[in-house]
Residue, then its C-alpha position, 0 to 999 in steps of 0.5 A: x973173958x971179955x966175951x963172957x962179960x959182954x954176953x952177961x951184960x947183953x943178957x942183963x940188958x935183955x932182962x931189963x927190957x923184959x921186966x920194963x915191958x912187963x911193968x909197963x904192961x901192968x901199969x897200963x892195965x891198972x890205969x885202964x881198970x882204975x881210970x876208965x878213960x874214954x877211948x875217944x876223948x883220950x885215944x892214945x892206945x896205939x901211941x902209948x903202945x909204941x912209946x912202951x916199945x921205944x922205952x924197951x929199945x932204949x934198954x936193949x936196942x937190938x929188939x923192938x926198934x922197928x916195931x917201936x918206931x913205926x907204932x909210935x909214929x902211926x900212933x901219933x897220927x891216930x891220936x891226932x886224927x881221933x882228937x880232930x886235930x887233923x882235918x878229915x881230908x888230910x888223914x891219909x897224908x898224915x898216915x903216909x907222913x907217919x910211916x915215913x917218919x917211922x921208916x926214918x927212925x928205922x934207917x937211923x937204927x940201921x945206921x947204928x947197926x941195930x937193924x939188919x939190912x934184910x929186915x922185912x918187919x917194916x913191910x909186914x907192919x905197913x901191910x898189917x896197917x893197910x889190911x886193918x884200914x881196908x877192913x874198917x870201912x867194910x865193917x869186917x872188924x870185931x865190934x869194939x875193935x877201934x875202941x880197944x885200939x884207942x884204949x889203954x888196954x892195947x898197950x897193957x895187953x900188948x906190952x905184957x904179951x911181948x914181955x912174956x914172949x921175950x921172957x920165955x925166949x930168954x929162959x929157953x935160950x939161956x938155961x941157968 
């Protein structure tokens, strides 16, 4: 009986996470539509995307912990870079520091048992960030890529996509 109750509690927590991600996505999209903040004066897109994922981690820690930790840490570095708080010659050092802080958060989640020991997601995320950083100076990204990444559209669309994906995976794995 306790297994059934634990399974129900886990399912309820997963659904709370899904609905929270969907709600945050809608809030960020509405904020982007209504406020129209300038991406370069308020470059918080990546940071808010990471914070949104971390909010989901607090509701159901077995999902989004890796992505939430790394994206939030890198988002803080991006925010400080584009607000010109970090000098240009220290940007690489702050990105490396941010990756280290994100990996420290992942290690803490692993110690609590929320992240498996064979997780390759941190490496994939760091490689993707590296690819983007290589493509940017070569002008091989779409024209509005940087402004999209810094805007409220990134957390809005990103959290909605993650929420819908998790909603569909919950519906598929647990038929009513």
